[in-house]
N, C-alpha and C positions, 0 to 999 in steps of 0.2 A: 503493500500500498504505500510505504514511502517513496517509492519510484516513480507510482504515478503523482503523488502531491507536488514533489520538487520537477517531474516533468512539465505538469501544468504551471507551475509557478515560474520556471525557465520559458515557458512558451507565452505569456502574459506579463511576464518582467511584475510580478506581486510577490510580498511574503509568503510563504509555504502556511505559515500560520492563519492566515485570511484563507488560502485556499483551501485547506484542511477543516476551518468553519463553515466555508459554504457546502463542503460536500456533506458536512454533518446535518447541515441543515437541509440538503435536500433530501438526506435517508430519513431524518424525521419526518418530514413532510409524504415521501412515498409510503412510509410505515404506517403513517397516522391515516392515509387515505385507503390502502390497500390491505389493511389489517383486516379479519372478519370481524370484530369486535370493534365496539369503541375505546378510544384509548382514554383511561380517565385519569385523577390526578396522580395516581400511584404511579402509573407508567410514565409521566412526563417528569415525576421526581428521578425514575431510575434512568431512564434514558438521559436525563440531564447530568446528571452524577457521573454513568460513566461516559459521555462524552467529555465532562473536564478532567478524569482521572486520564484517558488517552490523550488528551490535549497535553497535559503536564508530563506525562510519562514521553511523549514526543519532544517536548520542549526540552524536556532533560537529557536525553541521549542527543539530541542536536545542536544543542547550545546556544549562543548569540546568531551561529546561524539562520536557524529557524525563523527569525523576528526581522531579519534583513532581506532587502529584494536582489535577487540573484546579478541585476547589474554590477550590485558592491561587492558581491562576493570577491 
């Protein structure tokens, strides 16, 4: 997944942090629309917490490069 995020970031020259946030929002919307039942408050909270944990782990793994534009690397 990291390769996809970094390649999209390089193509559009935006920080990988923003790319990952946009992809998580798209996945959230698709899940909320296509899920067989309605997503309740608990589902929203769990999805939000898991998304934050994934973004924090990714930021720790990639360091400052994760928050800079590819042209600044």
